[in-house]
C-alpha positions as CSV (number, residue, x, y, z in Angstrom):
1,M,-0.7,-0.1,0.0
2,S,1.4,3.5,-0.7
3,I,2.4,5.6,2.3
4,R,0.3,8.0,0.9
5,Y,-3.0,6.0,1.3
6,I,-1.9,5.4,4.7
7,I,-1.1,9.2,5.5
8,L,-4.8,9.9,4.2
9,G,-6.4,7.8,6.3
10,Y,-5.0,9.0,9.4
11,L,-5.7,12.2,8.7
12,N,-9.3,11.2,8.3
13,T,-9.8,10.7,11.7
14,S,-7.3,13.7,13.6
15,D,-5.0,16.5,13.0
16,L,-1.6,15.4,12.8
17,T,1.9,16.7,12.8
18,G,4.8,14.2,10.8
19,Y,5.6,12.8,14.2
20,E,3.1,11.9,15.1
21,L,1.8,9.8,11.5
22,K,5.6,8.2,11.6
23,K,4.9,7.0,15.0
24,A,1.6,5.9,14.5
25,I,2.6,3.7,11.1
26,A,5.4,2.0,13.6
27,A,2.9,1.1,15.9
28,H,0.4,-0.6,13.6
29,P,1.4,-4.0,13.6
30,F,-0.8,-5.3,10.3
31,L,0.4,-2.3,7.7
32,P,2.2,-3.0,5.2
33,W,5.0,-0.3,5.1
34,S,8.2,0.7,6.7
35,G,10.1,3.3,6.3
36,N,11.3,6.5,7.9
37,N,10.9,10.3,8.5
38,N,12.3,11.6,4.8
39,Q,9.2,9.7,2.8
40,I,6.8,11.0,4.9
41,Y,7.6,14.5,4.7
42,K,7.9,14.1,0.5
43,A,4.7,12.1,0.8
44,L,3.5,14.9,3.6
45,T,4.8,17.9,0.5
46,E,3.1,16.0,-2.4
47,L,0.1,15.7,-0.9
48,E,-0.4,19.5,0.4
49,D,0.6,20.6,-3.1
50,N,-1.7,18.5,-5.5
51,G,-4.5,20.5,-2.8
52,Y,-5.1,16.8,-0.6
53,I,-4.1,18.1,3.1
54,Q,-3.2,21.1,4.1
55,S,-0.8,22.2,6.9
56,Q,-1.0,25.1,9.5
57,R,2.1,25.3,11.9
58,V,0.9,26.3,16.0
59,I,2.7,28.3,17.7
60,Q,3.6,26.8,21.5
61,S,4.9,28.2,24.2
62,L,6.4,25.3,26.3
63,A,7.1,23.4,23.2
64,P,9.1,23.8,20.3
65,N,6.3,25.3,17.3
66,K,4.4,22.0,15.1
67,K,2.8,21.3,11.9
68,L,-0.4,19.7,11.8
69,N,-1.6,18.4,8.9
70,R,-5.4,18.3,8.2
71,R,-7.2,16.2,5.4
72,F,-8.6,18.6,2.9
73,V,-12.2,18.1,1.3
74,I,-14.8,20.7,0.8
75,M,-18.0,20.2,1.6
76,K,-20.3,21.2,-1.3
77,I,-23.8,22.4,-0.7
78,S,-26.3,22.6,-3.6
79,P,-29.7,23.3,-3.7
80,M,-33.0,20.9,-5.2
81,M,-33.6,22.2,-8.8
82,V,-36.3,20.8,-11.2
83,T,-35.8,21.8,-14.6
84,L,-37.3,20.7,-18.0
85,I,-35.5,18.9,-20.3
86,D,-38.4,17.9,-22.9
87,K,-42.1,18.0,-24.2
88,M,-43.6,16.7,-26.1
89,G,-47.2,17.9,-27.3
90,S,-50.0,20.4,-25.9
91,D,-53.2,21.4,-24.9
92,L,-54.4,20.3,-28.3
93,S,-53.1,16.9,-28.8
94,V,-55.6,16.9,-25.6
95,V,-58.4,17.2,-27.2
96,N,-57.9,15.5,-30.1
97,A,-57.1,11.8,-28.2
98,A,-60.6,12.7,-26.8
99,R,-62.0,13.5,-30.0
100,V,-60.7,11.5,-32.1
101,S,-63.7,8.7,-30.8
102,F,-66.0,10.6,-33.0
103,A,-63.7,10.8,-35.4
104,K,-63.2,14.5,-35.1
105,E,-60.1,16.8,-34.4
106,S,-59.6,20.6,-33.9
107,D,-57.7,22.9,-34.4
108,W,-56.3,25.8,-32.2
109,E,-58.0,29.4,-32.8
110,A,-56.5,33.0,-34.0
111,I,-56.5,35.2,-30.9
112,N,-58.5,37.7,-33.0
113,P,-59.8,36.1,-36.0
114,V,-60.9,39.4,-37.5
115,E,-58.2,41.0,-36.7
116,F,-55.7,38.3,-38.4
117,G,-58.1,36.0,-40.2
118,M,-58.4,32.0,-39.7
119,A,-55.1,31.6,-41.5
120,H,-53.2,28.0,-42.1
121,L,-51.3,26.8,-38.8
122,K,-47.6,27.2,-39.1
123,R,-45.6,25.3,-36.2
124,E,-42.2,26.4,-35.2
125,G,-40.9,24.2,-32.4
126,S,-44.1,24.3,-29.5
127,L,-44.4,27.3,-30.4
128,N,-47.9,27.5,-31.8
129,T,-48.9,30.5,-34.1
130,Y,-50.5,31.5,-37.0
131,E,-48.8,33.2,-39.9
132,Q,-50.4,36.6,-38.8
133,G,-50.5,35.9,-35.5
134,E,-51.0,34.2,-32.4
135,V,-53.3,31.5,-31.2
136,C,-55.2,29.7,-28.2
137,L,-57.5,26.8,-27.3
138,S,-60.8,27.4,-28.7
139,A,-63.0,27.6,-26.0
140,K,-65.4,24.7,-26.2
141,D,-62.2,22.9,-26.4
142,Q,-61.3,24.4,-22.6
143,K,-64.9,23.3,-21.9
144,L,-64.0,19.4,-23.3
145,I,-60.7,19.8,-21.3
146,S,-62.4,20.9,-18.2
147,Y,-65.0,17.7,-18.6
148,L,-62.1,15.5,-19.0
149,A,-60.4,16.2,-15.3
150,K,-63.8,16.4,-13.6
151,H,-65.0,12.9,-14.5
152,N,-61.4,11.2,-14.3
153,H,-61.6,10.7,-18.1
154,W,-57.3,10.5,-17.8
155,T,-56.6,8.7,-21.0
156,P,-56.0,11.5,-23.5
157,F,-54.1,13.3,-21.0
158,A,-51.9,10.7,-21.3
159,H,-51.3,11.4,-25.1
160,A,-49.1,14.3,-23.8
161,F,-45.2,14.3,-22.5
162,L,-43.2,15.7,-20.2
163,S,-39.4,15.0,-19.7
164,F,-37.5,16.8,-16.1
165,R,-33.9,16.8,-15.1
166,I,-34.2,16.7,-11.5
167,K,-32.0,17.6,-8.4
168,A,-32.6,16.4,-4.3
169,P,-31.2,14.5,-2.2
170,I,-30.9,10.9,-2.0
171,F,-33.8,10.3,1.2
172,V,-36.4,13.1,-0.8
173,A,-36.1,10.8,-4.4
174,R,-36.3,7.9,-2.6
175,Q,-39.9,9.1,-1.8
176,L,-41.2,10.2,-5.2
177,V,-39.1,7.3,-7.4
178,K,-42.3,5.5,-5.4
179,H,-44.7,6.6,-8.2
180,Q,-44.5,4.6,-10.6
181,V,-47.1,4.2,-12.6
182,G,-46.3,6.0,-16.5
183,L,-43.4,7.1,-15.6
184,A,-39.6,6.4,-15.9
185,W,-36.6,6.7,-13.9
186,N,-33.1,7.4,-14.5
187,E,-31.0,8.3,-12.6
188,V,-26.6,9.2,-11.2
189,S,-25.0,5.3,-10.3
190,R,-22.7,6.1,-7.8
191,R,-21.2,2.8,-9.0
192,Y,-19.5,4.7,-11.9
193,V,-19.5,7.6,-10.6
194,D,-17.0,8.1,-7.5
195,D,-16.8,12.8,-8.2
196,E,-16.8,14.5,-5.4
197,P,-20.3,14.4,-3.1
198,E,-23.4,17.3,-2.4
199,F,-25.5,17.9,0.0
200,W,-28.3,19.1,1.4
201,F,-29.3,21.2,4.4
202,P,-33.0,22.4,5.7
203,E,-32.8,25.5,6.5
204,V,-35.0,24.7,9.9
205,W,-35.3,21.6,11.4
206,R,-38.8,20.6,12.6
207,K,-40.3,18.6,15.3
208,R,-41.6,15.3,15.6
209,A,-45.5,15.8,15.1
210,E,-47.6,14.0,17.6
211,N,-49.3,11.5,15.4
212,V,-46.9,9.3,14.5
213,K,-48.7,8.4,10.5
214,Q,-47.4,12.8,10.1
215,G,-43.8,12.8,9.9
216,S,-43.1,16.2,11.2
217,S,-45.1,19.2,12.7
218,N,-45.1,23.0,12.1
219,V,-43.0,23.5,15.3
220,E,-39.6,24.8,14.3
221,I,-36.5,24.0,16.5
222,P,-33.3,25.6,17.4
223,P,-30.3,24.1,15.3
224,I,-28.8,20.4,16.4
225,N,-25.3,20.1,17.6
226,L,-25.3,16.9,19.1
227,L,-23.0,15.8,22.2
228,V,-20.7,12.7,21.1
229,R,-19.2,10.8,23.3
230,D,-15.6,10.1,21.4
231,T,-12.7,7.4,22.6
232,N,-11.0,9.8,24.8
233,D,-13.5,12.6,25.4
234,E,-16.9,14.3,24.1
235,Y,-17.0,16.8,22.2
236,T,-20.5,18.8,20.3
237,N,-20.8,18.1,16.6
238,S,-22.9,19.5,14.7
239,P,-25.2,17.7,11.5
240,E,-22.3,19.9,9.3
241,N,-19.4,18.5,10.9
242,F,-20.5,14.9,10.8
243,V,-21.9,15.0,6.8
244,E,-18.0,16.2,6.9
245,E,-16.9,13.7,8.6
246,A,-18.6,11.1,6.4
247,L,-17.2,12.4,3.4
248,N,-13.2,12.6,4.6
249,F,-14.2,9.2,5.6
250,Y,-16.4,8.3,1.5
251,Q,-13.0,9.8,0.0
252,G,-10.2,7.5,2.5
253,L,-11.8,5.2,1.1
254,L,-11.2,5.8,-3.0
255,D,-7.7,7.2,-2.2
256,A,-7.3,3.6,-0.3
257,G,-8.6,1.7,-4.3
258,V,-11.4,1.2,-2.4
259,A,-14.4,0.6,-5.2
260,P,-17.4,3.5,-5.6
261,E,-20.1,0.9,-5.6
262,Q,-18.5,-0.1,-1.8
263,A,-17.2,3.1,-0.6
264,R,-20.8,5.5,-1.8
265,M,-22.3,3.1,1.7
266,V,-20.9,5.8,4.6
267,L,-22.2,8.9,2.4
268,P,-25.5,10.3,4.0
269,Q,-28.7,10.8,3.1
270,N,-28.8,13.5,2.3
271,T,-26.3,13.1,-0.7
272,M,-27.3,15.3,-3.6
273,T,-28.3,12.5,-6.4
274,E,-29.5,13.4,-9.7
275,W,-32.3,11.8,-12.3
276,I,-34.0,12.1,-15.2
277,W,-37.9,11.4,-14.9
278,S,-40.0,11.6,-17.8
279,G,-43.7,10.7,-18.5
280,S,-46.9,11.2,-19.4
281,L,-48.5,15.1,-18.5
282,A,-51.5,12.3,-16.3
283,A,-49.2,10.7,-14.6
284,F,-46.9,14.1,-13.6
285,A,-50.5,15.4,-12.5
286,R,-51.3,12.6,-10.3
287,V,-48.1,13.2,-8.7
288,C,-48.3,17.1,-7.2
289,R,-52.7,16.5,-6.7
290,L,-50.2,13.6,-3.6
291,R,-47.0,15.9,-3.2
292,L,-48.5,19.7,-3.5
293,D,-51.1,17.8,-0.5
294,P,-49.9,19.8,3.1
295,H,-49.6,15.9,4.9
296,A,-46.4,15.0,2.6
297,Q,-42.7,16.4,2.9
298,Q,-42.3,19.7,2.7
299,E,-38.5,18.6,0.8
300,T,-41.3,16.8,-1.8
301,R,-43.2,19.4,-1.9
302,E,-40.3,21.3,-3.0
303,I,-39.6,19.5,-5.9
304,A,-43.7,19.3,-6.5
305,Q,-44.1,22.6,-6.4
306,Q,-40.7,23.4,-8.8
307,I,-42.7,20.9,-11.0
308,N,-45.8,22.8,-10.9
309,D,-44.7,25.5,-11.3
310,L,-43.0,24.7,-15.4
311,V,-45.6,23.1,-16.1
312,P,-48.2,25.8,-16.9
313,S,-45.9,27.4,-19.5
314,E,-46.5,23.7,-21.6
315,F,-50.0,22.9,-21.4
316,E,-51.7,25.7,-19.2
317,H,-56.0,24.5,-19.2
318,S,-54.9,20.7,-18.8
319,W,-52.6,21.6,-16.3
320,K,-55.4,23.6,-14.2
321,A,-58.2,21.4,-15.1
322,L,-56.2,17.9,-13.5
323,V,-54.3,19.6,-10.2
324,N,-56.6,22.7,-9.5
325,G,-60.0,21.6,-10.7
326,S,-60.1,23.6,-13.3
327,A,-59.4,25.1,-16.3
């Protein structure tokens, strides 16, 4: 095993001087390395030059100054994000999926037929415009969409599709992946990816609900600092410190040559993951109806709200009818 990996392993647990590292390595009965101080200090210099560790000179009044070495990993914090990356269809697609039962077909209606005339429809990407003006869904087609949603005729809404790229912590993703019908999910895998993880932290911590069926109440509690018993003493540990220690341990495992598919097991539930989520308009409306409910977990509501904010610009009348009950 390389001396660099041995050093990084020790620095994952505590800050040490070169001399302390030499003593710890020499005292270990199973480490497959033997060497001198020069090799340790050379390795420390290389690790610091490459950004793996940082050193700090400690001034001591009753003893010679010493140089402490610290494992250097910057914890990255990330917000939850939803991006609409693709879509197929429109409100008119929904209408015509319903009207085909009677061998009928609707068309867009000019916003001002008198001024612009009933010119032929020209399609440009996701935009629907007449050659001489903008168009909209006719009043009768808007009523049809409302009727379909009200009476749970959901199949016409399954002919329109959406695709999102979503970034959220693992514990949120594991709640949302339970929605399977009409949806497809492909996620980043840390079996293959070993780049530096990002993490998410709540702005406030919520008190546990008295009702066992409810995850949390609306009562905020102060920032969490736990008293943790170490082998030598007790110290205060915050969630951020805990995650930072897990990140250091994860990086140490990778540095020691452990496969990413095993190293990932030490990462906490607030590690960010990313996935592409695609499916029908009907399926995403079902997700949002359930996850926007006040009883749903607040963090999953945030993802549902971002989806809810993005869809109306693409399916204005259908989304209102499906999610809010009015078109």
